[in-house]
C-alpha positions as CSV (number, residue, x, y, z in Angstrom):
1,X,-65.6,228.4,109.4
2,X,-67.4,229.3,106.1
3,X,-64.1,230.1,104.4
4,X,-62.7,226.8,105.4
5,X,-65.7,225.0,103.9
6,X,-65.6,227.0,100.7
7,X,-61.9,226.3,100.4
8,X,-62.5,222.6,100.9
9,X,-65.4,222.6,98.4
10,X,-63.2,224.3,95.8
11,X,-60.5,221.8,96.4
12,X,-63.0,218.9,96.0
13,X,-64.4,220.3,92.8
14,X,-60.9,220.8,91.4
15,X,-60.0,217.2,92.3
16,X,-63.3,216.0,90.8
17,X,-62.6,217.8,87.5
18,X,-59.0,216.4,87.4
19,X,-60.3,212.9,88.1
20,X,-63.1,213.1,85.4
21,X,-60.8,214.5,82.7
22,X,-57.8,212.3,83.4
23,X,-59.6,209.2,84.5
24,X,-57.7,209.5,87.8
25,X,-59.2,207.2,90.5
26,X,-56.9,208.6,93.2
27,X,-58.0,212.2,92.6
28,X,-61.7,211.0,92.6
29,X,-61.2,209.2,95.9
30,X,-59.7,212.4,97.4
31,X,-62.6,214.4,96.1
32,X,-65.0,211.9,97.5
33,X,-63.4,212.2,101.0
34,X,-63.7,216.0,100.9
35,X,-67.3,215.9,99.9
36,X,-68.1,213.3,102.6
37,X,-66.3,215.5,105.1
38,X,-68.4,218.5,104.0
39,X,-71.7,216.6,104.3
40,X,-73.4,217.5,107.5
41,X,-75.8,214.7,108.7
42,X,-78.5,217.1,110.0
43,X,-78.5,219.7,107.2
44,X,-76.7,218.3,104.1
45,X,-76.4,220.8,101.3
46,X,-78.0,220.0,98.0
47,X,-74.7,220.9,96.2
48,X,-72.7,218.5,98.4
49,X,-75.1,215.7,97.5
50,X,-74.8,216.6,93.9
51,X,-71.0,216.5,94.0
52,X,-71.1,213.2,95.9
53,X,-73.3,211.7,93.1
54,X,-71.0,213.1,90.4
55,X,-67.8,211.7,92.0
56,X,-69.5,208.4,92.6
57,X,-70.6,208.2,89.0
58,X,-67.1,209.1,87.8
59,X,-65.7,206.3,90.0
60,X,-68.2,203.9,88.3
61,X,-66.6,204.7,85.0
62,X,-63.1,204.2,86.4
63,X,-63.9,200.8,88.0
64,X,-66.0,199.6,85.0
65,X,-63.0,200.4,82.7
66,X,-60.8,198.4,85.0
67,X,-63.3,195.5,84.8
68,X,-63.9,195.8,88.6
69,X,-67.6,195.2,88.4
70,X,-68.3,194.8,92.1
71,X,-66.7,198.2,93.0
72,X,-68.5,199.8,90.0
73,X,-71.9,198.6,91.2
74,X,-71.2,199.9,94.8
75,X,-70.3,203.3,93.5
76,X,-73.4,203.2,91.2
77,X,-75.6,202.6,94.2
78,X,-73.9,205.5,95.9
79,X,-74.4,207.7,92.9
80,X,-78.1,206.9,92.7
81,X,-78.7,207.5,96.4
82,X,-76.7,210.8,96.3
83,X,-78.5,212.1,93.2
84,X,-81.9,211.2,94.8
85,X,-80.9,213.1,97.9
86,X,-79.8,216.1,95.9
87,X,-83.1,216.1,94.0
88,X,-85.1,215.8,97.2
89,X,-83.2,218.8,98.7
90,X,-83.5,220.9,95.4
91,X,-86.1,219.5,93.0
92,X,-85.3,222.2,90.4
93,X,-81.7,221.4,90.0
94,X,-81.7,219.9,86.5
95,X,-78.2,218.5,86.6
96,X,-79.0,216.3,89.6
97,X,-81.9,214.9,87.5
98,X,-79.5,214.4,84.6
99,X,-77.0,212.6,86.9
100,X,-79.8,210.3,88.2
101,X,-80.8,209.4,84.7
102,X,-77.2,208.8,83.7
103,X,-76.7,206.5,86.7
104,X,-79.9,204.5,85.9
105,X,-78.6,204.2,82.3
106,X,-75.3,202.8,83.6
107,X,-77.2,199.9,85.3
108,X,-77.8,198.5,81.8
109,X,-74.1,198.1,81.1
110,X,-73.1,196.6,84.4
């Protein structure tokens, strides 16, 4: 089971990187679905929460660029909540703090 989870996590990270670098909303949505699938309600992993925040923030950028403000705001709320969850689970993970700060900064532009 761990191998399947690792394979899915790697697939999700690859899709996330493609989505971020190519501004590909479809790849980002597929990555989001994988990270949501890997999130276990009882014991969510800090890294999964981090990746959920990261993909949500990338989707904010895609939807803001498309002038789809409503969708961008929804993903921004998701990014903030996921980043907070990642920080709560691992307060020393600096990139989660950076993502949270970036998400709050995006509030200004929407």
